[in-house]
C-alpha positions as CSV (number, residue, x, y, z in Angstrom):
1,X,156.7,33.4,-59.8
2,X,153.4,32.0,-58.6
3,X,153.6,28.5,-57.2
4,X,150.2,27.6,-58.5
5,X,151.1,28.6,-62.1
6,X,154.2,26.4,-61.8
7,X,152.0,23.5,-60.6
8,X,149.7,24.0,-63.6
9,X,152.6,23.9,-66.0
10,X,154.0,20.8,-64.4
11,X,150.6,19.1,-64.5
12,X,150.2,20.1,-68.1
13,X,153.5,18.3,-69.0
14,X,152.4,15.2,-67.1
15,X,149.0,15.3,-68.8
16,X,150.7,15.6,-72.2
17,X,152.9,12.6,-71.4
18,X,149.8,10.6,-70.2
19,X,147.9,11.7,-73.3
20,X,145.0,13.0,-71.3
21,X,143.2,15.0,-74.0
22,X,140.7,16.9,-71.9
23,X,143.2,17.7,-69.1
24,X,145.8,19.0,-71.6
25,X,143.3,21.2,-73.4
26,X,141.9,22.6,-70.1
27,X,145.3,23.3,-68.6
28,X,146.5,25.0,-71.8
29,X,143.4,27.2,-71.7
30,X,143.9,28.0,-68.0
31,X,147.6,28.9,-68.6
32,X,146.6,31.1,-71.6
33,X,144.0,32.9,-69.4
34,X,146.7,33.5,-66.8
35,X,149.1,34.8,-69.4
36,X,146.4,37.1,-70.8
37,X,145.8,38.5,-67.3
38,X,149.5,39.0,-66.8
39,X,149.9,41.2,-69.9
40,X,146.5,42.9,-69.7
41,X,147.6,46.1,-68.0
42,X,150.0,48.8,-69.1
43,X,153.0,46.5,-68.3
44,X,153.4,42.8,-67.9
45,X,153.3,41.5,-64.3
46,X,153.7,38.2,-62.5
47,X,150.4,37.1,-60.9
48,X,150.4,36.1,-57.3
49,X,148.8,32.8,-56.3
50,X,145.6,34.7,-55.2
51,X,145.4,36.4,-58.6
52,X,145.9,33.0,-60.3
53,X,143.0,31.6,-58.2
54,X,140.8,34.5,-59.3
55,X,141.5,33.7,-62.9
56,X,140.8,30.0,-62.4
57,X,137.6,30.8,-60.5
58,X,136.5,33.0,-63.4
59,X,137.3,30.2,-65.9
60,X,135.3,27.6,-63.9
61,X,132.4,30.0,-63.8
62,X,132.6,30.4,-67.6
63,X,132.6,26.6,-68.1
64,X,129.6,26.1,-65.9
65,X,127.6,28.9,-67.7
66,X,128.6,27.4,-71.0
67,X,127.5,24.0,-69.9
68,X,124.1,25.3,-68.9
69,X,123.8,27.1,-72.2
70,X,124.7,23.9,-74.2
71,X,122.4,21.8,-72.2
72,X,119.6,24.3,-72.8
73,X,120.3,24.1,-76.5
74,X,120.1,20.3,-76.4
75,X,123.8,19.8,-76.9
76,X,124.5,17.3,-74.1
77,X,128.0,16.3,-75.4
78,X,129.3,19.9,-75.4
79,X,127.7,20.5,-72.0
80,X,129.4,17.5,-70.5
81,X,132.8,18.6,-72.1
82,X,132.4,22.0,-70.3
83,X,131.6,20.3,-67.0
84,X,134.7,18.0,-67.4
85,X,136.9,21.1,-68.0
86,X,135.4,22.8,-64.9
87,X,136.1,19.6,-62.9
88,X,139.8,19.7,-63.9
89,X,140.1,23.3,-62.8
90,X,138.2,22.7,-59.6
91,X,141.1,20.5,-58.5
92,X,143.2,23.7,-58.2
93,X,140.7,25.8,-56.3
94,X,140.4,25.8,-52.5
95,X,137.6,23.6,-51.0
96,X,134.3,25.5,-51.2
97,X,132.6,26.5,-47.9
98,X,129.4,24.8,-46.9
99,X,126.4,26.9,-45.9
100,X,127.1,26.7,-42.2
101,X,130.7,27.8,-42.6
102,X,129.6,30.7,-44.9
103,X,126.9,31.8,-42.4
104,X,129.5,31.8,-39.6
105,X,132.0,33.9,-41.6
106,X,129.2,36.4,-42.6
107,X,128.2,36.6,-38.9
108,X,131.8,37.5,-38.0
109,X,131.9,40.1,-40.8
110,X,128.7,41.7,-39.4
111,X,130.2,41.8,-35.9
112,X,133.3,43.6,-37.3
113,X,131.2,46.2,-39.2
114,X,129.0,46.6,-36.0
115,X,132.2,47.4,-34.1
116,X,133.3,49.9,-36.7
117,X,129.9,51.7,-37.0
118,X,128.9,51.5,-33.4
119,X,125.5,50.1,-34.4
120,X,124.1,47.0,-36.1
121,X,124.4,47.4,-39.9
122,X,121.3,47.2,-42.0
123,X,120.7,46.7,-45.7
124,X,122.3,50.2,-46.4
125,X,125.6,48.9,-45.1
126,X,125.6,45.8,-47.3
127,X,128.6,47.0,-49.2
128,X,130.7,47.3,-46.1
129,X,129.6,43.9,-44.8
130,X,130.3,42.4,-48.3
131,X,133.8,43.8,-48.2
132,X,134.5,42.3,-44.8
133,X,132.9,39.0,-45.7
134,X,134.7,38.6,-49.0
135,X,138.0,39.1,-47.3
136,X,137.2,36.2,-45.0
137,X,135.7,34.0,-47.7
138,X,138.8,34.4,-49.9
139,X,137.4,32.7,-53.0
140,X,136.0,29.7,-51.2
141,X,132.4,30.6,-52.2
142,X,130.8,32.2,-55.2
143,X,130.0,35.9,-54.9
144,X,126.3,35.3,-55.3
145,X,126.2,32.9,-52.4
146,X,128.1,35.4,-50.2
147,X,125.8,38.2,-51.2
148,X,122.7,36.1,-50.5
149,X,124.1,35.1,-47.0
150,X,124.9,38.8,-46.2
151,X,121.5,40.0,-47.4
152,X,119.7,37.3,-45.3
153,X,121.7,38.3,-42.3
154,X,121.1,42.0,-42.7
155,X,117.3,41.7,-43.5
156,X,116.5,38.8,-41.3
């Protein structure tokens, strides 16, 4: 069983004992999303820690998008609630890469693709470079940031 899922369940129990309302609700929601992902296919599976991280990352993204939507509609209280939930989930995600680290990983990915192709990749090889870069980033940066860094490297 995924170690991260066990940690989430243990933290949920601790939050319930501590009567931390937002934390309890957020962890319950996260565990429900993980369970949904486990039973989504033809047969139930146990998610690995990497798969659990993907679910949590998706949930954080949902919370941030919802917060933006609530803020745009003038509903500051709901927007803050979504941000608070995202902050709880962020504790379980790996530290995000800063721009310099991301640029360095993209440069390494470009070098690998260059070695495979025998020539410097251009915008047409963006998919290949993205695949290599995403393997190195491993969830430590949002896909949009990775794509922007790859595009800048290939066109610049």
